[in-house]
N, C-alpha and C positions, 0 to 999 in steps of 0.2 A: 504494500500500500504506500502511496506517495501523497504527502501533504505539503502543499506549497503555501506558506503563510503570507506570500505576496498577494494572494487572493483575498480581497477585502472581506468577503462574506465569511470565509473560513477563519480569518484572523479575528474578526469580531466575535464569532461563535466561541472560539477557544479563549479569547480574552475575558468574555463574560462568564464562561463556565469551563475552566481548565480541566476539571474532573470528568468532563464528558469524554475526554480521551480514554480514561480508564474504563468507563462504561462501554464505550465502543469496542475497545480491544478485548474486554472480557467476553462480550457477545461474539466477537469474531473468533476468539480462541476456542469457544465451544463448538464451532462449526469446522475447525481445522484439526488435523492430527498432530501438527507440529507448531512450534512457536512462529508467529508471523514476523516478517521483517518489515519494519516501518521506517520509511525515509521521510524525514521532516526537513524541508528546505526553509531557510530564513528563520531559524529558531530564535534568533535574537529579537524578533518582532513580538514574541509572546514568552517572556522569560519565566512566567509562572508555570508553563508547561514542564519545565525541567524537574520540578518536584514530582509531578505525576509520572513522568518518564522514569525517574529513580525508583518510585514505588513499583512500577511495572517490571523493571529490571530485577529489583530485589525479590519480587514474587515469582520471578522466572516465567512471566507471561508473554514476553515479546523481546525481540532484538531490535536495535535502533541504529540508524545512521543519521546523524545530525549534521546539517551544513548551514552555512550562513556567510554573510559578508560583514566586513567591519565598517562599511559605508552606510 
């Protein structure tokens, strides 16, 4: 799954409810037999997501690739 936080709609959704990522991935995990790989681009746009990502990693529910720019 690829999430691009340059998309204003996605960015606003995760800014207002960062925990929705946890809910989405728990639902996705139940339909898959292995951990999903989630790519989040422009992660610096929604820094509160990093806490949710850490919880998902700690609970061994997903793998992540995080990218962003410094500009």
